[in-house]
Each structure stands twice: as C-alpha cells, then as structure tokens.
N, C-alpha and C positions, 0 to 999 in steps of 0.2 A: 111487317109491312105497315107503314104509316099512312095516314090520310093527310094530303097536302093541298093547300090552296096557293096558286101561283098567280100573282099580278104581274103584268108586263110580259106575258108568255109569248107574245108575237114579235117581240124585239129580238135583237141579235143574240143577247145573252139568254133571253127567255126561251128561244127555240132550242138552244143547246141544253138548257136545264130540262126541258121536256124530254129530250132523248136520255139524258143521264139519270133522270128520276123515274123513268118509265116502269120500274119495278114496284113502285108504290101507287097507291090510289091518288091520282093527281087530278085536281080540278083547276083548269086554266080559265081564269076570268079576265076578259078583255075590258078596256075602258068603256066600251059600249054596253057591257053587261053590268059593271059595277064601277062607279066613280069613286076612286079611293080618297077623294077630298070630301066626300059625303059620308059623315059618320053613321048616319042612319042606314044608308045603303050597305056599308061594310058590315054593320051589325046584323042586318037581315041575312046577308050571305053566310056569315059565320054561324048564325043560329041554325040555318038549314043544313050546312055541310058538317059542322062540328069537327074542324080539322085538328090534327095534332101539331102541325106546323103551318105558319103563314109566311110565305116567301115573297118578298117585294123586289122584283127586278124592274119595276116601272120607274121612269124618271124622264125629266125634260133635259136631254143631253146635247142640244144644239148650243154649244158653248158661246158662240158669238151672238146668237139670237137672244140668249139670256140677258144680254146687256140692255136690250130694248123691250123684250117681253118679260119684264121683271115680275109682274103680278102672276103670270102663268108659271114662271119658273119657281117662284116662292111657294105657290100652292102645291105644285107637283113634287118639288124636291124638299121643301121645308115643312109644309103643313101636313101633307099626306102621311109621312112616316110616323108622326105623332098620333094621328088618328088610328093608324094600324096598330101602334103599340098599345093604345088604350083599349082597342077592341081585343087584341090578343090577351091582355090582362083580364078583361071581363070574361072571356070565353075559355080561359085556361090553356092557351096554346103558345107555342114558342115562335118568336118572330126571327126570321132571317132576312136581313136588309143589306143591300149592296151600296157601298159608298165609294169614294174616289180619292185619288192622290191630290186632287185639286183643293182639298180642305187645308193643305199646308201652303205656306208662303213660297216654298221652293228655294230656300237660302242655305240648305245643308247639303253640301256635296256628297257627304257620306250616306245620305238617305235618312228616312224616318222609320223609327220603330213604333210598334203599337202603343207603347207607353208615352210617346212624345205628344205633347199638347198641341193641337192645331193653333196656328199663329197667323192670323190675318191673311186669308186667301186673297189672291191677287185679281180674281175676277168674280162676277156675280154668281156664276154657276157654282163655284167653290163655296161662296158664302151661303147659298141656299142648301147645298148638300151638307154643310156643317150645321146649318139650322135644323136639318132633318135628324142628324145624329143627336143633337141636343134635345130635340123634341122627344125622341125615343127614351132617353135617359130621364127626362122630366116626367114621363108618364108613370114612372114608378114600377115599370115592368122589370123583373129580374131575369126572366127567361128570354134573353135575346142574344143574337149574334149579329154584329156589324162587320161585314166583310168589305174591306177597302181593296180596290183593285185599280188597274191603270192601263192605258193604251190598248184597249180591247180591239180585237179584230176577229172575224169569223164569217160564216155564211149568214145570209138573211139580214144584211144591214150594210150601211155605208161605212167604210173603214179605210185606213191608210193603205193597206196592202192592195186592196182592189183599186183604189185611186191610182197608185203607182203603176199597176198592171195596165190600166186603161190608158194612162198617159204614154206608156211605152209603145202603144200602137201608132201614135202620131208624132212622138218626140224622140229624138236621138240624144238629146242633152237636157238635163234638168238641174235647177238649183234647189237645194233642200237645206233647211235650217240646221245648223250644227251647234247651237248653243242652248238647246233644251234636252234634258237628260231624263230618261225613264225606262220602264221595263215593258216591252211589248208582251201582251198576254192573249193567248188563244182562248176563245170562249169555250171550246170543248174541254180544255184542261181545267179551266175555272169551274165549269159545271160539274165535271167528274169529282173534283176536289170538294165541291159543295156537298156531295153525298155524305161525307163524314160527319157533317153537322146534324144530319138526320139520323144516321145509323150508328153513331158513336156518342158516348156520353162526354162530350168535350165541355170544358168549363165555359160558362157564358162570358160574353164580353166582345172585345174588338180584336179582329184578325186582319193581317195583311196577306193577300194572295195574288201573286203575279208569277209569270214564268221567271226562272232564275236568270240573273245577269241584267245588265243595263246597257244602254246605247243612246246616241242622239238620233234624231229623225234622219239626218244625213246617213249615219251608219246603218240605220234600219233600211233605208231605201237602197243603199249599196248592196246589202245582203239579200234583199228581195230580188234585185236584178241578177246578182251572182248566181243565186240558187235557181232562178227561173231561166238562166242562160239567155238573157236579153241584152242586146248590145246598146245599152243606154249609159251615157257618161253622166255621172252625178258630180256636181260641184257644190262644195259647202258654202253656206252664206249665213249671215246673222238674221235674227228675228226682225231686225229693223228693215231688212230688205223686203219683207212681206208683212207689212203692218196689218193687224187684225183688230176688229172692234174689242175683243176681249184679250187682255194680256195673259200670257202663259207663264207658269212657273219655270224657273231655270233648272232646278233639281227637284224632280217629283218621284224619286226612287223610294219605293216602299220595301222595307226590310221585314221579312217574315222570320220572327224569332220563336214562334209557337208551334208550328206544324212542320211536317216533312216537306222539304222544298219541292216545288214543281220542276219539271225538266227545263233545261236551258231554252231560252227563247228561240235560238237558232233551230233547234230540233223541232220545236212546235211549229215554227214557220214552214219547215220542210213538209210536215204533214199537211198543213193547210194548202200549200201550193200543189201538193199531189192531188188534192180534191178539186182544185180549180182547173188544173190542166187535164186531170183524168176524167 
C-alpha cells in the first residue's frame, strides 16, 4: 500500500481516480486546501503527508475559455506541473501527471506515438499543457509519468456523452462535426489503468492511454444514440459549421505502444450508458 496525494480529486477524472485508488492511503487535496501554483503551499503539504506518489489530475480544461483566460490557463496547466515536479524531486516522491492529445498539431491521420515530438498545438489550451510537460522535464525529476489521454467522459463532469443525451430530450435531429478524429475515453477505464503506475515498476516517461479505436464526433454521437436506443437523426457537418474560439486538431489519435490496450471505446461507452440509465 502506497501513500498518495491527489490534486484535482473533485474533477471528472479525479473522482474516478479516488474510486480506483481506494486501496491505498489517499489524500485528496482540493484547490481550496492547496493552491498548486503556490510552491510554498505545495511544499508544506508534502512535508506533512510525505507521499510516495503525487498525482496531478488538476487542469484548466475549458478549451475555448483558455483563449481569453490565458494567464489562468498558463498558471494552471503550464506553471503548476513544474512546481509539482520540483516538489516531488525535493520530497523524493514520484509524479503522475495527466496531459492531452491537444499538445499535437493534429496533422497525422495515423495518430501519434509516445515518441513523437509535439508540434505546434493549434489552440492555447494545448500550448499550456505542452508547457506543463516541458516544465516537468526541466525540473530535473527522473521519477515521473506523463499520461496523455483524450476525449474524456464519465460521471461528475460536463462531457460529450451527457451533452448528447441532454440534447436528445428536446431534439430529434442534430448536426455533429465529422472532421475531427480521436479516441473517446471513459474516466473509469483510465483511472483503473493508472493503478499500474502505482503498483508496478513501469519505466518512467510518457504514456498514451485512451480506449482502443477512434472515431469522429459524428460517429461518436451516432453510437451514443444507437446504444441508448434514442430516435435522434445525426447529420455530419464540418467544423466550419460550428466555429469555436479555439481551433481543434483534425487528428488527435493517441497510439498506445507501451501498455496493454484498454478495451474498445464502444464497450466502455456501453458501460457508462448503463450507469446513466440505470
């Protein structure tokens, strides 16, 4: 049994991590208790708890808002991971940090391996998350895991699946973009997979973890309504039909080349829908 500190524990992924890691001594610290952009506050917390692992599931994830709230996004996504890495090095613990597909430009239809170098993120959110990864490496900490994931959905947070189910209550027809490709990932599956970084002696470094397979948002929506048996007609459209403040990458498929693959995204979706309807 290890002693863990979890930042961002009240978020969608954080809640799933609390369940998955309940067999360990888990200290969940909210932003009200410890500001992870405050190095002194982080140091005091680790001095008291003396954890084996420091898990960072905290981030400013409102992608469109990042375009205007740039200072907040950079502090949360870019500065904080570096502070945590320095603290982890000082206190002799391992850092587990969650990153995103958006650190890539999204120009590779075949997807991105862990060894691929990030290349010009297309939005500010991606830029700040890349800055966070760079800050971790610059801290000189060797004992770290950066887990990149994508298209998260699950309980306790705003996500695409819930949005589609809500729209289905009042809409019989929807347009959904069909020119953005990624891998939907269930927070429960990601959280359970995260246990291996705590319980196994995996090599340190960068990992990609998503549910297996990929689709477009249109294909994702179509599968949601098919499995939920909802009579909603989905029509494909381009991203240009729904302009957003932040540009999205066209191809943000993360290829997992290091670990056992997670189950197909369709199977994970079925499990989540059973919890929503049940």
